[in-house]
C-alpha positions as CSV (number, residue, x, y, z in Angstrom):
1,C,32.0,17.4,0.9
2,L,32.7,17.6,-2.8
3,F,32.1,14.5,-4.9
4,E,33.4,15.5,-8.3
5,D,34.1,13.5,-11.5
6,C,33.2,10.2,-9.8
7,E,31.6,7.1,-11.3
8,A,29.6,4.3,-9.8
9,S,28.8,1.5,-12.3
10,R,27.4,-2.0,-12.3
11,N,27.0,-2.1,-8.5
12,N,24.9,-4.7,-6.5
13,W,25.8,-7.6,-8.6
14,K,25.3,-9.7,-5.5
15,G,21.6,-8.9,-5.5
16,Y,20.9,-7.0,-2.2
17,D,17.5,-5.4,-1.9
18,P,17.7,-2.4,-4.2
19,F,14.8,-0.7,-2.3
20,W,16.9,-0.5,0.9
21,E,20.6,-0.8,0.6
22,A,21.9,-0.9,-3.0
23,G,22.7,1.1,-6.1
24,G,25.3,3.5,-7.4
25,G,25.6,5.4,-4.1
26,K,23.5,6.2,-1.1
27,W,24.1,9.1,1.2
28,S,22.4,10.1,4.5
29,H,22.8,13.0,6.9
30,T,24.7,15.2,4.4
31,Q,24.7,18.9,4.5
32,R,26.1,21.4,2.0
33,S,27.6,18.7,-0.1
34,I,28.1,18.9,-3.9
35,F,27.7,16.0,-6.3
36,R,29.2,17.3,-9.5
37,R,29.6,15.3,-12.8
38,F,28.7,12.1,-10.9
39,R,28.2,9.2,-13.4
40,A,25.9,6.3,-12.3
41,L,25.7,3.5,-14.9
42,D,23.8,0.2,-14.9
43,N,23.4,-0.1,-11.1
44,D,20.9,-2.5,-9.7
45,G,19.3,0.2,-7.5
46,P,19.1,4.0,-7.7
47,G,22.0,5.7,-9.4
48,L,22.5,8.6,-6.9
49,W,20.4,8.4,-3.7
50,L,20.0,10.9,-0.9
51,D,18.1,9.3,1.9
52,I,17.5,10.4,5.5
53,E,18.0,14.0,6.6
54,N,20.0,15.6,3.7
55,Y,19.9,19.4,3.6
56,D,21.2,22.2,1.4
57,N,23.0,19.9,-1.1
58,V,23.6,20.3,-4.9
59,I,23.5,17.6,-7.5
60,E,24.7,18.9,-10.9
61,G,26.0,17.6,-14.1
62,T,25.2,14.0,-13.2
63,Y,24.7,11.5,-16.0
64,A,22.6,8.4,-14.9
65,E,21.9,5.7,-17.4
66,G,20.4,2.2,-17.0
67,N,20.0,2.2,-13.2
68,S,17.1,0.4,-11.5
69,I,14.2,2.2,-9.6
70,A,15.5,5.7,-10.0
71,G,18.4,7.5,-11.7
72,I,18.3,10.2,-9.0
73,M,16.4,9.6,-5.8
74,L,15.6,12.2,-3.1
75,E,14.0,10.6,0.0
76,Y,13.1,11.0,3.6
77,E,13.7,14.6,4.7
78,T,15.9,15.6,1.8
79,Q,15.3,19.3,1.7
80,R,16.6,22.4,0.0
81,T,18.5,20.4,-2.5
82,L,19.3,21.9,-5.9
83,V,19.2,19.3,-8.7
84,Q,20.4,21.0,-11.9
85,H,21.9,20.3,-15.4
86,N,21.6,16.5,-15.0
87,V,20.8,13.9,-17.7
88,V,18.9,10.7,-16.6
89,V,18.1,8.1,-19.2
90,E,16.8,4.5,-19.5
91,T,16.1,3.9,-15.8
92,R,14.9,0.3,-15.5
93,W,11.5,-0.7,-14.0
94,N,11.7,-2.7,-10.8
95,A,8.4,-3.7,-9.0
96,W,6.8,-0.2,-8.8
97,S,9.3,2.4,-10.1
98,G,11.6,3.1,-13.0
99,A,11.7,6.9,-12.6
100,G,14.3,9.4,-13.9
101,L,14.0,11.3,-10.7
102,L,12.0,9.9,-7.7
103,S,11.3,12.2,-4.8
104,Q,9.5,10.7,-1.7
105,A,9.1,12.3,1.7
106,A,11.3,15.2,0.4
107,S,10.4,18.9,0.1
108,E,11.5,22.4,-0.7
109,N,13.9,21.1,-3.5
110,V,14.6,22.9,-6.8
111,I,14.8,20.7,-9.9
112,V,16.0,22.8,-12.9
113,H,17.5,22.4,-16.4
114,N,17.5,18.5,-16.3
115,T,16.7,16.0,-19.0
116,F,14.7,12.9,-18.3
117,A,14.4,10.7,-21.3
118,G,13.5,7.1,-22.2
119,N,12.9,6.0,-18.6
120,E,10.7,2.9,-18.1
121,G,8.7,4.7,-15.4
122,H,7.9,8.3,-14.8
123,G,10.3,10.9,-16.0
124,L,9.8,12.9,-12.8
125,W,7.8,11.4,-9.9
126,L,7.1,13.5,-6.9
127,R,5.6,10.8,-4.8
128,L,3.5,11.0,-1.6
129,D,5.3,9.1,1.1
130,P,2.8,6.3,1.9
131,D,4.0,6.2,5.5
132,R,3.9,10.0,5.9
133,R,7.3,10.0,7.5
134,A,8.1,13.6,6.4
135,R,6.5,16.4,4.6
136,D,6.1,16.3,0.8
137,G,5.8,19.2,-1.6
138,R,6.8,22.8,-1.9
139,N,9.3,21.9,-4.7
140,V,10.1,24.1,-7.7
141,V,10.4,22.4,-11.1
142,V,11.8,24.7,-13.8
143,S,13.0,24.4,-17.4
144,N,13.3,20.6,-17.5
145,V,12.9,18.4,-20.6
146,M,10.9,15.2,-20.1
147,V,10.7,13.1,-23.3
148,G,9.7,9.5,-24.1
149,N,9.3,8.3,-20.5
150,G,6.9,5.6,-19.4
151,T,8.3,3.1,-21.9
152,R,7.4,0.0,-19.9
153,A,4.8,1.0,-17.3
154,P,1.5,1.9,-18.9
155,E,0.5,3.9,-15.8
156,A,3.7,6.0,-16.0
157,Y,3.7,9.7,-17.2
158,E,6.3,12.3,-18.1
159,V,5.5,13.8,-14.6
160,Q,3.4,12.6,-11.7
161,V,2.8,14.6,-8.5
162,R,0.9,13.1,-5.6
163,G,0.1,14.7,-2.2
164,G,-2.0,13.7,0.7
165,T,-4.3,16.6,-0.1
166,Q,-4.9,18.7,-3.2
167,A,-3.1,21.6,-1.4
168,E,0.0,19.5,-0.8
169,A,0.0,18.3,-4.4
170,R,-0.4,21.9,-5.6
171,S,2.3,23.3,-3.4
172,T,4.9,22.3,-6.1
173,R,5.4,25.0,-8.7
174,F,6.1,24.2,-12.4
175,F,7.5,26.7,-14.9
176,A,8.8,26.4,-18.5
177,N,9.2,22.6,-18.7
178,V,9.0,20.7,-22.0
179,Y,7.0,17.5,-22.1
180,S,6.6,15.0,-24.9
181,P,5.6,11.4,-24.9
182,H,7.7,10.8,-28.0
183,G,11.5,10.7,-28.0
């Protein structure tokens, strides 16, 4: 499937649980799909969310601003997804996250040439799945810009990586990224 030049704005005004079923758009069981120039603005939930067995997809040219929890979220067996040339700004904090990109129970993804700026939580959060539903790690993070994130949560960083073991956490490779706590 090709999702190109689409917009999802101001969704979930009825207040459904944004940690389960709400946001700009949530996809599951997708393979070889492309999300190109997707705009996710001011949604009460993640802006663009791949959840449950998504393989070999591409997210590129997305602009996500003012969403809750995550601008882009890769979850539960989202693997071999290319996330490139996206801009994610001003993600709002909700309970425990306000990340530009949140990856949980997802692995073998490539995150390249993105900008994460002014998000209330982490710019990029590769989070250990607390329930260990799927493998984490083995991601590649290259040539991203992470600036001025963690504006609301004092424990938030430009980047945070967590694994069940040090080996899992170290399985992700970082190259040529730019980090700055100031916008």
